[in-house]
Structures are given as C-alpha cells and as structure tokens.
C-alpha positions in Angstrom: 11.8 -25.7 -13.3 13.2 -23.8 -10.3 11.6 -25.1 -7.2 9.3 -22.7 -5.5 11.1 -21.1 -2.6 9.8 -18.6 -0.1 13.0 -17.6 1.5 13.9 -20.9 3.3 17.5 -20.8 4.4 19.8 -23.9 4.4 21.1 -23.2 7.8 19.4 -25.1 10.6 21.6 -24.2 13.6 19.6 -21.1 14.5 16.2 -21.8 16.2 14.8 -18.3 15.8 14.1 -15.9 13.0 17.2 -15.0 11.0 17.5 -11.3 12.0 19.9 -10.7 9.0 16.8 -10.7 6.8 15.2 -7.7 8.6 17.1 -4.9 6.9 16.2 -5.8 3.3 12.7 -6.8 4.3 12.1 -3.4 6.1 13.7 -1.2 3.4 11.9 -3.0 0.6 8.6 -2.7 2.3 8.9 1.0 3.0 9.8 2.1 -0.5 6.1 2.4 -1.3 4.9 4.2 1.8 7.7 6.8 1.6 6.6 7.6 -2.0 3.0 7.7 -0.9 3.5 10.1 2.0 6.3 12.3 0.5 4.1 13.3 -2.4 1.3 14.6 -0.1 3.3 17.8 0.6 4.7 18.0 -3.0 1.3 18.2 -4.9 0.8 21.9 -4.4 4.4 22.9 -5.4 4.3 20.6 -8.4 0.9 22.1 -9.5 2.3 25.6 -9.1 5.5 24.8 -11.0 3.8 23.0 -13.9 0.5 25.0 -14.0 -1.7 22.1 -13.1 -4.8 22.3 -10.8 -5.5 19.8 -8.0 -7.7 17.7 -10.2 -4.7 17.0 -12.5 -2.0 16.6 -9.9 -4.2 14.0 -8.3 -3.0 11.7 -11.1 0.4 11.6 -9.4 -1.3 9.8 -6.6 -3.5 7.7 -8.8 -0.7 6.6 -11.2 1.4 5.1 -8.4 -1.6 3.2 -7.0 -2.8 2.0 -10.4 0.6 0.4 -11.0 0.9 -1.0 -7.5 -2.6 -2.4 -7.4 -1.8 -4.3 -10.6 1.7 -5.3 -9.8 1.4 -6.4 -6.2 -0.5 -9.7 -6.8 1.4 -10.5 -10.0 4.8 -9.9 -8.3 3.5 -11.8 -5.3 2.6 -14.8 -7.4 6.1 -14.7 -9.1 7.6 -14.6 -5.6 5.6 -17.7 -4.6 7.0 -19.5 -7.6 10.6 -18.2 -7.8 11.3 -17.0 -4.3 11.8 -13.4 -3.2 15.5 -12.7 -4.1 15.4 -12.1 -7.9 12.0 -10.4 -7.9 13.1 -8.1 -5.1 16.4 -7.1 -6.9 14.6 -6.5 -10.2 11.8 -4.5 -8.8 13.9 -2.3 -6.5 16.2 -1.5 -9.4 13.2 0.0 -11.2 12.7 2.4 -8.3 16.1 4.0 -9.1 15.2 4.3 -12.7 11.9 6.0 -11.7 13.8 8.4 -9.5 15.9 9.6 -12.4 12.9 10.0 -14.7 11.0 12.0 -12.1 14.0 14.2 -11.3 14.4 15.1 -15.0 10.7 15.3 -15.9 9.9 18.3 -18.1 6.1 18.1 -17.7 3.3 16.5 -15.8 2.9 13.7 -18.2 6.5 12.5 -17.8 6.1 12.9 -14.0 3.1 10.7 -14.0 5.1 8.1 -16.0 7.8 8.2 -13.3 5.1 7.6 -10.6 3.9 4.5 -12.7 7.4 3.2 -12.7 7.7 3.8 -8.9 4.4 1.9 -8.5 5.8 -1.2 -10.3 9.2 -0.8 -8.7 7.9 -0.9 -5.1 5.6 -3.9 -5.7 8.0 -6.7 -4.6 9.0 -5.4 -1.1 5.9 -6.3 0.9 5.1 -9.7 -0.7 8.8 -10.6 -0.5 8.8 -9.8 3.2 5.8 -11.9 3.9 7.2 -14.8 1.9 10.5 -14.6 3.8 8.5 -14.7 7.0 6.6 -17.8 6.0 9.9 -19.4 4.8 11.5 -18.8 8.2 8.4 -20.2 10.0 8.8 -23.4 7.9 12.6 -23.5 8.6 12.3 -23.0 12.4 9.0 -24.7 13.0 7.8 -21.7 14.9 4.8 -19.9 13.5 5.1 -16.8 15.7 5.4 -13.8 13.4 4.2 -11.2 15.9 7.6 -9.5 16.6 8.6 -9.4 12.9 5.2 -8.2 11.7 5.4 -5.5 14.4 8.8 -4.5 13.1 7.5 -4.2 9.6 4.5 -2.1 10.8 6.7 0.2 12.9 9.1 0.6 9.9 6.2 1.7 7.7 4.9 4.0 10.4 8.3 5.5 11.0 8.7 6.2 7.3 5.2 7.7 7.3 6.4 10.1 10.0 9.5 11.0 8.0 7.8 11.2 4.6 5.8 14.5 4.8 8.5 16.1 7.0 11.3 15.0 4.8 9.3 16.0 1.7 9.0 19.5 3.2 12.7 19.7 3.9 13.7 18.4 0.4 11.3 20.9 -1.2 12.8 23.8 0.8 16.3 22.8 -0.1 16.1 21.4 -3.6 12.5 21.9 -4.8 10.0 19.2 -5.5 12.3 17.4 -7.9 14.4 16.4 -4.9 11.5 14.2 -3.7 12.0 12.0 -6.8 15.8 12.1 -6.6 15.6 10.5 -3.1 14.6 7.2 -4.7 18.0 6.8 -6.4 20.1 6.2 -3.2 17.2 4.3 -1.6 17.1 1.9 -4.5 20.9 1.4 -4.5 20.8 0.6 -0.8 17.9 -1.8 -1.2 19.6 -3.7 -4.1 22.9 -3.9 -2.2 21.1 -5.3 0.9 19.2 -7.7 -1.2 22.4 -9.0 -2.9 24.1 -9.3 0.5 21.3 -10.7 2.8 18.5 -12.4 0.8 18.9 -16.2 0.4 19.4 -17.7 -3.0 16.6 -20.3 -3.9 17.7 -23.9 -4.2 18.3 -25.0 -7.8 18.9 -21.4 -9.0 21.2 -22.6 -11.7 18.6 -24.7 -13.5 16.6 -23.3 -16.4 12.8 -23.6 -16.1 10.9 -25.5 -18.7 9.0 -23.0 -20.8 5.7 -25.0 -21.0 5.6 -25.7 -17.2 6.5 -22.1 -16.4 3.7 -20.7 -18.5 1.2 -23.0 -16.7 2.6 -21.9 -13.3 2.3 -18.2 -14.2 -1.2 -18.4 -15.8 -0.4 -15.6 -18.2 -4.0 -15.4 -19.6 -5.3 -15.0 -16.1 -2.9 -12.3 -15.3 -3.8 -10.5 -18.5 -7.5 -10.6 -17.8 -6.9 -9.5 -14.2 -4.9 -6.6 -15.5 -7.7 -5.6 -17.9 -10.3 -5.8 -15.2 -8.3 -3.8 -12.7 -7.0 -1.1 -15.1 -10.5 -0.3 -16.5 -11.9 -0.2 -12.9 -9.2 2.2 -11.7 -9.4 4.4 -14.8 -13.1 4.9 -14.0 -12.3 5.6 -10.3 -9.7 8.2 -11.2 -12.3 10.5 -12.7 -15.7 8.9 -11.8 -18.4 10.1 -14.2 -21.3 8.5 -15.9 -19.9 9.5 -19.3 -17.3 6.9 -18.8 -19.8 4.1 -18.3 -18.1 2.0 -21.0 -15.1 1.5 -18.6 -17.4 -0.3 -16.1 -18.8 -2.4 -18.9 -15.2 -3.4 -20.0 -14.4 -4.1 -16.4 -17.4 -6.4 -16.0 -16.6 -8.3 -19.2 -12.9 -8.7 -18.2 -14.0 -9.8 -14.7 -16.4 -12.4 -16.1 -13.8 -13.8 -18.4 -11.2 -13.8 -15.6 -13.6 -15.7 -13.4 -14.2 -18.4 -16.0 -10.5 -18.7 -16.7 -9.5 -19.0 -13.1 -12.1 -21.6 -12.3 -10.9 -23.8 -15.2 -7.1 -23.3 -14.9 -5.1 -26.1 -13.4 -2.8 -23.6 -11.7 -4.7 -20.4 -11.5 -3.1 -17.0 -10.9 -5.7 -16.3 -8.2 -7.3 -19.5 -7.0 -10.9 -18.4 -6.9 -12.1 -21.8 -5.7 -10.0 -21.5 -2.6 -10.5 -17.7 -2.2 -14.2 -18.0 -2.6 -14.4 -20.5 0.2 -12.3 -18.3 2.5 -14.9 -15.8 3.6 -12.7 -14.4 6.5 -9.9 -13.5 4.0 -12.4 -11.9 1.6 -13.8 -9.9 4.6 -10.2 -8.8 5.4 -9.7 -7.5 1.9 -13.0 -5.6 2.1 -11.9 -4.0 5.4 -8.6 -3.0 3.8 -10.4 -1.3 0.9 -12.6 0.9 3.1 -9.9 1.6 5.7 -7.6 3.0 3.0 -10.4 5.2 1.6 -10.4 6.9 5.0 -6.6 6.9 5.6 -5.6 8.3 2.2 -8.4 10.7 1.8 -7.1 12.2 5.0 -3.4 12.0 4.1 -3.8 13.8 0.7 -6.9 15.9 1.3 -6.0 17.3 4.7 -2.4 18.1 3.6 -3.7 20.1 0.5 -6.2 21.9 2.6 -3.7 23.0 5.3 -1.4 24.4 2.5 -4.0 26.1 0.2 -6.7 27.2 2.6 -5.1 27.3 6.0 -1.8 28.8 4.6 0.9 26.5 5.8 4.1 25.9 4.0 4.8 22.3 2.7 7.3 21.8 5.6 4.7 22.9 8.2 2.0 20.9 6.6 4.4 17.9 7.0 4.9 18.8 10.7 1.1 18.8 11.3 1.1 15.1 10.2 3.8 14.1 12.6 1.5 13.5 15.6 -0.5 10.9 13.7 2.5 8.8 12.8 4.1 9.1 16.3 0.9 7.8 17.9 0.7 5.1 15.2 4.2 3.9 16.1 3.4 3.8 19.8 0.2 1.9 19.2 1.9 -0.6 17.0 4.7 -1.2 19.5 2.3 -1.6 22.4 -0.2 -4.0 20.7 2.0 -5.6 18.1 2.9 -8.9 19.9 -0.7 -9.7 20.5 -1.9 -11.8 17.6 -5.6 -11.1 18.2 -7.2 -8.6 15.7 -10.8 -8.1 16.6 -10.2 -5.5 19.4 -7.7 -3.7 17.3 -10.1 -3.4 14.4 -13.0 -2.2 16.6 -10.9 0.5 18.3 -9.5 1.5 14.9 -13.0 1.9 13.4 -14.1 4.1 16.3 -11.0 6.2 15.9 -11.7 6.8 12.2 -15.2 7.9 12.9 -14.3 10.3 15.7 -11.5 11.9 13.6 -13.9 12.4 10.6 -16.4 14.1 12.8 -13.7 16.5 14.0 -12.8 17.4 10.4 -16.3 18.6 9.8 -15.7 21.3 12.4 -12.5 22.7 10.8 -12.4 26.1 9.0 -9.6 28.5 7.9 -9.9 30.3 11.3 -9.6 27.1 13.4 -7.0 27.2 16.1 -3.7 25.4 15.3 -4.2 23.0 18.2 -7.4 21.6 16.5 -5.3 20.9 13.3 -3.0 18.9 15.5 -5.8 17.1 17.4 -7.2 15.5 14.2 -4.0 13.7 13.1 -3.4 12.8 16.7 -6.7 10.9 16.9 -6.1 9.4 13.4 -2.8 7.9 14.7 -4.8 5.3 16.7 -6.5 3.7 13.7 -3.4 4.2 11.6 -1.4 2.0 14.0 -4.1 -0.6 14.8 -5.6 -1.1 11.4 -2.4 -1.8 9.4 -1.1 -4.2 11.9 -4.5 -6.1 12.3 -5.0 -6.4 8.6 -1.5 -7.9 7.9 -1.9 -10.2 10.8 -5.2 -11.3 9.5 -3.9 -12.2 6.0 -0.9 -14.1 7.5 -3.2 -16.4 9.5 -6.1 -16.6 7.0 -4.2 -17.1 3.7 -3.2 -20.4 2.1 0.5 -20.9 3.2 1.4 -21.8 -0.4 0.2 -18.4 -1.6 1.3 -16.2 1.2 3.1 -13.7 -1.0 0.3 -13.4 -3.6 -2.3 -13.1 -0.8 -0.2 -10.3 0.8 -0.1 -8.7 -2.7 -3.9 -8.9 -3.0 -4.2 -7.2 0.4 -2.2 -4.3 -1.0 -4.3 -4.4 -4.2 -7.5 -3.9 -2.3 -5.9 -1.3 -0.1 -4.7 0.7 -3.2 -8.1 0.4 -4.8 -9.3 2.1 -1.6 -6.6 4.8 -2.1 -7.8 5.2 -5.7 -11.3 5.8 -4.4 -9.8 8.3 -1.9 -7.9 10.1 -4.7 -11.0 10.3 -6.9 -13.1 11.6 -4.0 -10.4 14.2 -3.2 -10.2 15.5 -6.8 -14.0 15.6 -7.0 -14.3 17.4 -3.7 -11.7 20.0 -4.3 -11.8 20.7 -8.0 -9.3 23.5 -8.7 -8.7 24.5 -5.1 -8.6 22.7 -1.8 -11.1 24.9 0.1 -13.0 24.2 3.3 -16.3 23.3 1.6 -14.4 20.6 -0.3 -12.7 19.4 2.9 -16.1 18.9 4.5 -17.5 17.2 1.5 -14.5 14.8 1.6 -15.1 14.2 5.3 -18.6 12.9 4.7 -17.2 10.4 2.2 -14.6 9.3 4.8 -17.3 9.1 7.4 -19.3 6.7 5.2 -16.3 4.5 4.6 -15.5 4.5 8.3 -19.0 3.4 9.2 -18.8 0.6 6.6 -15.5 -0.5 8.1 -17.1 -0.7 11.6 -20.0 -2.7 10.2 -17.7 -5.2 8.4 -15.8 -5.7 11.7 -18.8 -6.1 14.0 -20.5 -8.6 11.8 -17.4 -10.8 11.3 -17.5 -13.4 14.1 -14.5 -15.3 12.7 -12.1 -12.5 13.9 -12.0 -13.9 17.4 -10.2 -17.0 16.1 -7.4 -15.2 14.2 -4.0 -15.9 15.7 -5.3 -18.6 18.1 
C-alpha cells in the first residue's frame, strides 16, 4: 500500500519551512470561509428571487456545513493515509463543479445541492494544510508552526473581510448567481497550484492492497459516523420535538459507532486515544460554542441590517469589514505566541460584550453603533480561531494531525449548524429586531459557556510550551 505521507519533501538542503507550499495551503484553506461569508449578504436577494423566506434560505447555510462537518474528518483521515496532494486536487476540483451547478440553478433545491457539493469540495484544504505543516516539522526537525499558522489565520481573516464586500459587489454587477460563479476560477487556480507545488508522496506508483486499504480506512466506522452526524444535523436544521426520531437514530448510530471504533484494529477515529485526551476534547467543545456565537452573528446580523435596518447587500458587507480588519490585526500581533489561555479568555470576554451590545440595537440605532458591534467582535474572531488551531496542533496525536484538524472543523460546523437553526427559529419569515434580540440571548448563553470551558481548563497553560 502507499506509505502514509503528510507532505514530507525529499529535499533536505533547506532548514526552514518550504515557503513554496504556502500558496496552495492558503488558497485551499480559504475556499470554505469565502463561501461561508459571501453567502451572508446573498441570502436576502436569493430569497427575493426564488420566493423563499428566511427559514428556507437558511438551508443554504446548513447544507454547506452539513457536508463539511461530515467530510472534514473523513478527508482528514484519507490525507493521513495517502498524503495531501491527491485529496487536495480531487476535492478542489469539486468546488469548480459546484460553482457551475450553483450558477445555473433553476430553483432553491438545486442551489442547496450546489452548496452541498461546495461543502464536500472545500473539505480537504484545511486538513491538507495541517498535514503539510506536520510533514515539514518532521523534515526540518523544527516544531515551530507559529508563523505558518498565523499566515493561515490571516488568510482566512482576509478572505472573511473580502467575502461580504465582494459578495455585495458581485450581486450589484451580476446578481446573486455571480457569487457561485466565483468558485470556478478559484477552483482552477487551486488545482493548478496543487499540481505545481504540492509534493508527490513516496511510492505513488504502487497500487494499494485492497484488504489492507479497507482496514486502514475503516469504512464501517465512517458509515456509522456519517449516520450519527447526518441525523444530528438534520435535527438541528429545524429543531422541533416532532422530529424526536432523528435524535433516537443519532443515539443508536452513535452507540454502534462507539462499539465499532473501540474494537477496530485501525479505527477511523481512535476513541481510546481521543477519550484519554481530555484537553483535545475540551478544545473541540470550545470550538463548537465559539462558532455558535460567530456564525449566529455573521448570518443573523447581516440579514437584520438588510431587512430591518434597510441596508443594501453591498453596505451590509461594508458593515462587517471592521470586524475582519480588527481580526487580522489581532492575529498578526498575537500569532507568533504559542500560548492560548490568554487569547481564549480575552476572546470569551469580547464575545460577551458584543452580544450585550446587540441587545441594545433597534431600527433607529445610529449607524456608528452598527459599526461598533462588529468592531468588538473582531477581537474574539482573531483570537479564538488562532488559539483553537494552535491547541489542536499541539494536543493531537502527530500521526492523526489531519483527521484531528478535520474534527476541529466538524465541531465548529456543528456549532454553525446550531447557529443557523437558532437564526431560522428567531427570525421566521423576516429578520426583525425582536428576532435579533432573541438570537442575541442564544449567543450570550453560548459565549458564557465558552468562558466557563476556558476558565476551568487548567491544561491550557501548558499548550505550546
């Protein structure tokens, strides 16, 4: 079978990180956030064009995260086994296909399908980047990822700045379909960079033995994991007691998954190791609640500024810019410090303050107050993302860096699914002020839980040391 490779490069003459890997790493990792942020200003125009209320267009958000939550750990495991190159190329090619489907979509159902394809297509970028980083650490003997992790964080924050603003511009010029068409040139660029820059794994010409490959992949474990996650996320998309059977199905699939993984010789997710790694589990929990806050704000606040405050999609994107500019600055200033506890505490406090300010907003609020809220949100946006990915890098089993990074994104996207469900439940058919305040209380509860999980975790002081 092909030897597991995580991006190790045969060259040994360069003592530092191979900077040629940065362009495909950064472009691949930002494909998901650009599609996450650009849709935030397109939901209202799409709803108006297709006659769909906010409760239905919320599926455009949920569909991407459903696919990504499922695909990230699976693609991460495949990257751990086969190396990042081939999975990166295959996955990013799917992004281009999704762009074409979305551009030509005749109705909301096809558009949701395009978002599912986008979710799967953007799965490989982040795990591949983390695997390449681990491979370079092994090649150079220098486990100092601060600068590269900061570059990835800043790239994601920069795209987040561009996303809503670019979305508004594209909608003004070519309508909401242009926001899907953008994925075609992005996918072409990512594939070309991957072909040019990503290292080929050693032994790439050998054919894997089918039996050993099946054991490495743990297909039964992946199937049960998929069943557990899909039923959970389907319930979260439209949480209601009438759908109780989905939770029962999730519990059954989860129980069978646990039994399978504890008995498997090469499990998809090694629960024995993961269960003994309490700090990593706590990091996943923090990611979940942090993304509840972040994405409830990103989608809920944008819809409210358009439907209740009366901003155009372009101006709604401009209002988000202060958050991402502050996030970039915070990431650059703190990125090379490997410690995470201080970042997490300040990030938690920033979330709580911003949520309290949202509770004061109305349709008659001054424009500067609309700018103040995202300005404050920029602090936790910059600190939390960086601290969470640093935590996983140092806490995860080195042999499962990519799949552990994929699981981080899975928990984060479960949080975003909760945020999407809360947004749809709070707004109903229209994003009004009462719904915004109801959503803010949900965000405030998640922010308080995030702070509690950080304060009680005494292992954080050792991360990066």
